[in-house]
N, C-alpha and C positions, 0 to 999 in steps of 0.2 A: 504494500500500500504506500502511496506517495506521501512523503512527509511535507507538510505545509507550514507548520508553526515557524514563525519568524521569517519565512520566505517572502521576497518581494515579487508580487504577481500583478501583472497588468491584464485587465480584461478589455478587449477591443470590441466596441459595439455594445450599445446599451439597449438591445431589444429585450424581449421577454426572457430569453435564455441567458443573455449577458447579465441582466439584473440578478437572476437566480444564482448564476455562477459567482458573481461578486459577493453576494451575501453568504453563500456557502463557504467560500474561501476565507472570508473575514472571520466567520464563526469557527473555522478550523485553525485560527491563529495566524493567518497570513497578513502581510502588510499589502493592502490592495489599493490599486489605482484603476479607475475606469477612464477610457479615452473614446470619444465619439466625435464624428465630424459635424454633428448637428449642434446648433447653438444651445446656450444655457436656457434660453426661453423655451426651446422645443423640448428640452429635457426636464422642465420645471417640476413635473409631477413626481419624478423619481429622485431628483437630487437631494431633497431634504432627508429622505430615508437613508440614503447612502452616507451622507455626512454624519447623520446621527449614529451610524455604525462605525464611524472612523474611517470611512473609505474616501479617498481623494478622487476628485472628478476633474477631468480635462475635457472641456467642451469646445466646439467650434473648429476642430482640426486636430491632427496628430502631431505631437512634437517628437522629433527624432530622439532627443535626449531622454524623453519619457520612456521610449521603447528600449533604449540601451541600458537603463538603470534597473533592470529586472532580472530575477532568477528564472521566471517562467512567464510566458504569454499565453493567454487563453482567448481564442478568437470566436466571436459569435458567428452563427451560420451565414448571416447576411453580408459578412465582410469577406471580399475576395482575398485569397491567400497571396496573390501577386501584387498587392499594394506595395509601393516603394519602401515604406517603413518596415513592413514584415519581411520583404525580400532581403533588405539589408541586415536585419538582426539575425535572420536565418543563416546568412552567409558568415556571421560571427559565431555560429554554433549555439545560439540561444534557443532553448526548446520552445516550440510553438505548437500548441494542440488546440482542439476545439472543445466546446462544452460537452459533447457526447463522449469524447475520449476522457475528459476529466471525470465525468460521472462514472464511466466504466471502471475506473481504478478503485471506486469506493462502493459501488452498488452490490448488494448482497443477493444471494439466491441465483436463479437461472434466468437467462434472457432469451426471449423470442423476438427477433427483430424482423420488420417488414419494410421492404423498399419496393420501388417501381415507379414508372412514370405516372401511372394512374392506378387508382384503387387502394392506395396505401391506408388512407384514413378509415374507409369502410371496413377493410379487412382487419386492421388493428383493433378497431372498436368491436367487431364481431368476435375476434379471438379472445378479447378481454371477457366478453360475455360467456363464451364457451368454456374458458378456463374456470371462471367462477361457478358456472353450472356444474362443472366436473369436480368441484369441491377444493380447488387449489386456491391458496392465498394469492391474489392477483393485483398487480399495479399496472396502470395503463398510462403511457405518456410519450414524450419525445416530440416529434413534429406535429403530433395531434393536438397539442395545446399545453400540456404540463411539462415543463423542462425536465430532462432526465435527472439533473442534480437535485430537483425538488422531490424526487422519489426516494433518495438515498436514506433519509432518516426513517422512513416507513418500511424499508426493505429488511427482510430477515433471510436466514439461510433456507427457509422453506418457500420463499416467495418466487413466483413467476412474474417477470416484468415484460409486458407486451409493449414493444416500442416501435412507433413509426419513425423511420429514419430517412432523411433526404440525401441527395448527392452532395449538397452543401455541408451537411454534417459528416458524411462518410469520408470526404476527401482529406479531412484532417485527423483521421483515426490512425492509431498504431497498434494498440493492444485490445481494442474493442472486440469482444469474443462472445457472440451469441451462441447458445447451444443449438438453437434452431434459427436458421436464416431463410428468408423468403424473398425472392425477386419475382414480383408479379408480372412484369413486362418491362421492356426497355424500348422506348420510341423517342424520336427527337424532341428535346426540351432543354431549356436553359442554355442554349448554344451561345447566347450573349455572354454568359459567365464562363462556360467550360471551353469555348473556342471551337470545338468539333464534337461530332456525335460520338466518336470513339473515346475521346477524353471523358465525356459524360458517362458513357457505358462503363468505362474502367473505374470511375468513381463509384458507381453502383456496385460493382463487383467487390469493392473493399468490404462489403458486409460479411464476406466469408474469408477474408484474407488471413485472419488469425485463428480460424477454425482448425481443429485436428480431426483425425479419423473417427473419433468417437462422437463428433457433432454431425449435423445434417443440414443440407441446403436444399431448398424446394424451388424448382424452376418451372416456368411456363413452356411446355413443349410446343405450343402453337405460336410462340413469339420467337422469331429466328435469333435475335440477339440475346434474349434471356437463355434460351436453350444452349447457345454457344458457350455460355459461361461454365457449363459443366466440365469442359476440358481443363479448366484452371482450378477446379475445386479438389482439395485433398479430403474433404469430408464426404460422408455418404450423400449421394444425389437421389432425390425423389422428384418426380415430375407430375404435372397435372395437365389435362387436355380436355377440351370439349369436342375434339374432332376424332380421336382414336384412343384405344386402350394403351396403357403404359405398363412397363414391367413392374415398377413399384411406385405407388402414388395413387392419384384419384382421377377418374374420368367419368363420362356420361355414357350409360349403357341402357338402352330400352326405356328412356324416360326417367332413369334413376341415377343419382350420384352414387358411385361405387368406389371402394378403396381396397388396395392390396398392399400389405405392409412390406413384403419383400418378394423378390422374383420366385415364382412357383407356389407362393402361399395362396390360401383360399381368398376369394373375393368377398368383401363385406358389402351388403346393400345398406347404405346410410340413410337415404331419404329420397322420395320422389321429387322431380324438378318442380312439380306443382306446389310443393311445400315451401319453396323459397319465396319470401315475401317481397324481395327487391326486384325492381324493373330492370330489364336489359340483360343481354347475353354476357356483357362484361361482368355483371354481378354473379353470374353462374361461375365464371372463372375465379372470382374472389372467394366464393363459397368452396370451390374445389381446393384452392390453396389453403383455406382455413381448415378444411377437413384433414388434409395431410398433416399440417402443423399440429393440430389438436391431437390426432392419433399418436403422433410422435412424442407429444408431451405426456401421453398416457390417459387422455380423456376417453371415456367409454362412448360407443356409438349412440346410445340412447340419449345421453346428455348433450352430445353434439347436435343431434336432430332437434331436440327440444329448444336449445338455445337459438338455433338458426330460425326455426319456425316462429319464434317470438321476437326476433330482431326487427327493428325498424330503421329506415334510412337515416343516416347521419345528416345533420343540418348542413345545407349547402351542397349536398351530393344528390342530384336528381330528386330534390325534395319537393313534394307536392305542396303547393301554397294555397290555392283556392280554385273554385269554378265560378265563373261569372258569365251570365248569359249563354251558358252552354260551352264556354271556352275554358280550358284548363290551363293553369299557370304553374310552371315548374322552375325551381331555382337550382341551377347547377353551377353556381359561381366558382366552385372548386375546379371546374373545367378550364384550367389555365394554360392548356396546350392544345394543339390541333387534334392529336389522337383522342384526348379526353372529350373534345367536342364531337368528334366522329362517333364515339361510343354513345354519347347522350342522344344524338340525332337518330342513331340506329335503334334506339329504344322505342321510337314511335314510328308508325307505319307511313303516315303522310300528313299533310295539312299543318306543317310546323311553321311558326313565325319565330325566327331565330335572331336573338340579340347577340351580336359579335363585337369585340373590340376591347380596348384597354391599352396597356403598355406592351408593345411588341417585344418578343424574345428571339428575334431573328428567325421567325417561323415562315413556313411555306404554306399559305392558305389554299393554294391551288389543289392540294391533296384532298380538300373537301368537295371538289367540284362535282364528281359523279354522284355522291351521296346527296348533295344539295339538289341536284337536278331531279332526283327520284322522290325526295321526301319534303323539301322545304318550299313553301309558297313564297316567302320573302325573307330577306335579311335586313336587319336594322343595325347600323354601325354606330359605335360610340368611341370616344377616347382618342388618344394620339395615334393609334394604329389604324384608324378608320380609312385614311386615304390608301394605305397599302392593301388593306383587305379589299377595298372596292376595286383597286387595279387588278388584283389577283382573281376576283370573282366576277368581273364585268362580263356580261353576256351569258353567264351561267344561271343566274337567278335574279329576280327583281330585287333591287337594293334601295333602301331609304337611308340617307345620311341624317342621323339624328343628333350627333354630338354628345348629348347627355343621356343618362339612363332614364331619367324621368320622361323625356320626350319619346324615347324608344318604347317604353312601356305604354304610353298613351297612344302612339301611332299604331303599334302592333295590336293593342286591344281593340282599337276602332276598326282595324282591317280584318281581324279574325272572325270566322263564322262559327256557329255552334258545332261542336264536335272537333274543332281544331285546337291547337296547343300554342301557347306563347312560352318559349323556352329561353331562359338566360343560360347560355353555355359559351362564354366569351372567347375562348381559345387564346387568351392573353392574361398577363398579370394585371393586378388592380392598381398598381402604384402611380398611375397618372392622375386619377381622380378620387381614389379611395385609400384608406390606410392599410387594407388587407382584403383578401377575398371574402372574409367573414363580414367585413364592413359593407362591401359591395352587395353581398347576398341579403344582409339585413335591410339595406335601403331598398332593394328590389321588392322584398316582401312587404315593406311598409308602403311602397308606392302602389302595389297591387291591392293591399287591404284598404288603403285610403279610397280607392275607386269604389270598393264595395260599400264604404261608409257613406 
């Protein structure tokens, strides 16, 4: 376990995980400084609590001397590792780790970690419910909302921690060692941060980098890049597929979710597809992954089925909002990349009024063209990516330039007919007009419900 008492530690970035890391470090006896490029005014709600704990705060930019005068630097997920200050101190040999890696050094019990371009939050939340149903002491956190360092005090040797982990968190890991690792899928995302699809994919693969032969990794056999990761795993590999049987893992057979624990073993019937309460084929994939992970953790089939049948969609993930004048409204604000938007659109047969836009992540929206031709009546663009989206989809579908979410909701609602759907699935991050995808989703729901009022 890492010794922190008396160590000089710098936390870079004061997001949710940065704040949790700073408080954890200070309470473990470290001399803590926080550095953030945002102004003191922007950080005003957090600074008093930090100062009260004896944590120094540097706001409005990073001072190079601040970085050099440390024994350890902990980087928040939102901070790129190639910033000039971090690059320089790394060249001096100063240890630089992320909040996930810091937490991994102290978290007790066993870890089940889930990553992927899409489906992470739903699958993590579902696995949390399954583990609890199976009678295991369970903590849920990570990218799903509760920073991993905030779980440390509650963890025990008997605990399972179900963690959603992102590429931003994984790229700064060294010893992070989940007993069960899941890669749901790997499709282009965050190319503005990682530079290339391969860099992004390799960051995802770090989820199993520290695993041993006694651990297991669960991969999507139907996703080419996820399946390819098997060649680099030293742990036991399990697969899931909605298209064909697998030697060990889960698949769909005759309308049932089935599981086989090892090559040649008997096949277990887990549940009928009709018992899955979540919309969309992508959620069948999420359930298959969860079944494999839960069985590997030791949960009985009956408990798995019961937990899945009683699970409800996570907020902002293809979340039903309301029906007005025969038109259904769905909030999939978490669809922050093209593949996630494609999965959301594919969950409805036709008559979709699709709200797209936000902050671009160097995405190719032309990949949506064929799906939009088949199922979408009109697209309503918002945010800074609007012009790019319109140029990529011009001639494919009717497009309304709306600029704001409020206008998009009103225009789409007025155009939609009974039996059709207004869907927020933006294919972009939220950071041009909103604080987060959660903020964007909440505003969408408020706008929809205000119309009803």
